[in-house]
N, C-alpha and C positions, 0 to 999 in steps of 0.2 A: 859142558860138551865132552859126548865122546871121545875117547884119548885119541892124540893123532888130530881132531879135526880143525882143529882150530890151527894147527901146524899148516893142513894143508890149504885151509881159508886163506893164510896170510901170504902162503907162496904164490897162492893164483893170483889173487890183488894186485900184489907186487909186479908181477908179471907183468898184468892188464895195465898198470902205469899209476894204483894209488900210492903215494908218500905218505900222507899222514895215518898213523896207525892212532887210535883209542885204545888203553885198556886201563886195567885197574887191578890193585892187588888182590879186592875182592872176587874178580871174575878167573880167580884160579888158573888163570892157561898164561900170566907171563912169562911162564920154562917155554911154551910150546911158541911164541910169538918171536920170542928172544931168539932161539932155534931156528925161526923160520929164516932171519932178519939176518942173523950169522951166517948160515946156509946159502941166502941170494946172493952175498958179497964178500964168499968164497967163492962163489963160479963166479965173480967178475961181473954181475950184472945190476948191481947196485955201487956205493962207497957209502959209508955209515952216514956223513954230512946230508945225503939223497932223503934221508928217512927223518920225516917229525913225526916223533914218537912223544906221546901222551902219557903219565904217569897218574896216578891219584892218590892224596892222601886220605887214609879211610878215619869213622866217626872215632873209633877207640884211642886214636893217634896225636890228639890234638894240644895236650900240654906240648909246651915249647921242649922240654928237653927229649921227648920222642921223635919229632920231626923227623933230625936227619938220617940217627937211624934206621929208622923206617924206610927212609930214602933210600936210603943203602941197603936195606936187606930186599929190594924189588930192584935196583941193579944191581944184585950178587943172583937174582935169580933171573935177571934178561940177560945175566953176563955181559953189559952195555958198562961202559964209563960212566954215562949220562945219560938224562934222560933230555928231549928239546921242551919238554913244558910241564908243570909240574902245580896239580890245582888241590884246591881244600874242598872236598866231594860233597860235603854237605857244610853250612852255618852253622853245625849243633853236634855235639858230641856225647859221643856214647864212653859208660864207664873206662877206662883204659883197665886193659887185659890182652888174656888169651882168645876170651871169647868175643869173636866177633858181630854176637848181635848178644850182649848178656842181658841174661830176664832176671826177673826175679822170681820167688818160688811159686808169683801167681802167672810166672809168664809174661810179665810186663817188663820192657824193655829198659835199662838202667841207666839212664841220663846223668851228661857229667857237666859242671859247668862249667861253660870252655868262653876263654878269652881271646874272642878273632885276633884281636891287636898284636898281643904274644906271639899265638901262632904264627900270623903273616910277616912276623921279624926274624921266629925259624925258617920262613922260606925263603928268607932275603940274604940270611946267612946261607942257606944250602944253594941259591947263586952266586953266591960273593964265591963259595968254592967252588965251585965249577961244578956240581954236580948235577943241573938242571942248568939249562941255557934260556929260559923265561918261567916266570911262574905266572898262577892265575889260579880262580878261583870255578864253583860249580854249584846253580840253585841258590845261589845269592840274589838276593830283592837289591831295589834300589837304595831304600835305607843300611843294609847289610855292605854295600859297598860302598858307601859313602862313610862307614864307620870304618870305611881302613882307608879308600881317600883322603879320609881327615885325617891322619893319624898323625899325631906331632912326629917330629921327623923319620916319615916315613920317604925309603929310600929307594923302590921301586913299585908301580903301582899294577895291580893286577894287568896283564895284557889281556887275558880272553875271562867270556865267565859261559861254563858250557851248563843250559837248561831247555827243557824241551821244549821246543821249537815246530812248527810245520802248518799246514794250512788251517785246520781250525782249530789250532793256539797262536795266533801270530806273534806275540808280546811286544806288541805296536810301541806303548810305551817305554819299556826296557831298553827295546830295543834303540829307541831315540835314547836315550840318558845314556847308553853304554857308546855310542857314537859321539855323540859332546865330550866326551873322555877319551876318547881311541882306545875304549875296551870291545874287542871283537867276541861278538855274539857266536857261540858254537852252540850249533844246534844240535840233540840229540831227540831219537825216537821220529826223523824229520819226514820217516812214509807211517806216521800212527807206530801202533807197536801189536804185538802178538796181542790174542783173547784169554788170558793167561787172566781169572779172577781172582786169584792170589794177590795178585799186585795192579792191575789193570783194573780200570773205569771204566766197566764195558757198554757205560750207558749210552756214550757217544758212537756212532757206527762206525765202521771200519772205513778210513782215509780212503782209501786206494779203489773203494767201490764208489768214489760220490764221481755223478754225474757231469756235474762241468770239469773235474779234472779228468775222464773219459772221453769226453767228447776234445778236448781242445790238444788230449795227448791222439788222437784221430787225426785230426785234422795237420799234423807233423809227424803220424807212421811212429808215434810215440809211446811208451805202459803211463796208465796214472802215477806210476813213482816216478816214473823220468821226469813227469810233468813238476810230482810237487820238489823234486830234489834244484830241479832249476828256479823254480818259482825261487826257492831259497837263496838260490849263488845269487839271482838277478840283483836283490834284497842286498846283500852284503853279508848274509847270515851264512857261515860254514859248515857242514854237511857231514855225520858219521853215521853215512847207511849202514846198519849190521845186519852182513847174511852169511851161510856158509851154502846156500845153493853157489855151486859156479857160474853157473848161468847169468842168476841175479847181480852178482860181484862185476859181472860182464857191463849188463845190462844198467844196473848203477853208473859206471863210471860212464853212461854213453851218453852225456849231456851235453856237450861241447861244441856240439855238429847242429844248437838250433837256438833259438830265440824266441823269447814271449813277447810280444805286443803288450803296452802301457797298457790297453783295453784288458786284456788277458788278462795278465797283472793285477788287475784292479778287481777283477773280476774272482781270482782267486781270493785275496785280501776278504772280499767283502764274504767269502764263507767261513773266516773265525766265527767259532762258538765259544773263545773264553773259556774253554774247559778241556781241563791236564786229562789224559790218558794214565800217566803216571803221577799216583798222586803221592807218595810218598807217606804210608800210615804211618812208618813209624817215627 
């Protein structure tokens, strides 16, 4: 994002009422997010404990000895004492080092053998040290979750699993499995996503053009986006819609003054295509 855009957007979001901020080292904007939070605290608008900040452990930092220093680096960038949630961003590792996307001479990503259980133990140590209030994962499937849940000597289980989740990709099986284990699903791309062909599967039509979502929206005087977000939260999925547009930031928050009927929920559930927008091709 252009310099300062993230800072302004986070301040608008906090003023609107948002308290959950989803960040990551690889978004390259944690310095602006931290500044926005600190400015709002200084204004007396919020206290630090009002904010729920999620940070992420990147793929090049899976070796256990790198986990805490990586989180400490994030805290230094944010200028905060702790994050509320720290998650393993992907269940696979890249070669450790300074390159975010390490590549060989043919331009192929260089992977690194990873032991998720060892990485998880280092995450547990971060929680014990008070650097993260909670720990979780992202983009994990059932098998990868079970590997952690069944780990001998498990101290803390993941509190959340952040995955793509929206009316075209409803994740019913994963949602049910996570419910059984008290793991909260945090849905990214809850409005579908941009149409950037470099990282998005554009074979699926844009979610927000869907006639069912728009028809239901008309009934409640809401947008298709608001209906999609409402659908997710009624299923118990946490949503993290991304926007840098002040009007949309406010609009995305206006989903607590209406409720979808059971019939409407079923109609939206039936839209599931079981196709991802974000294919994570790397």
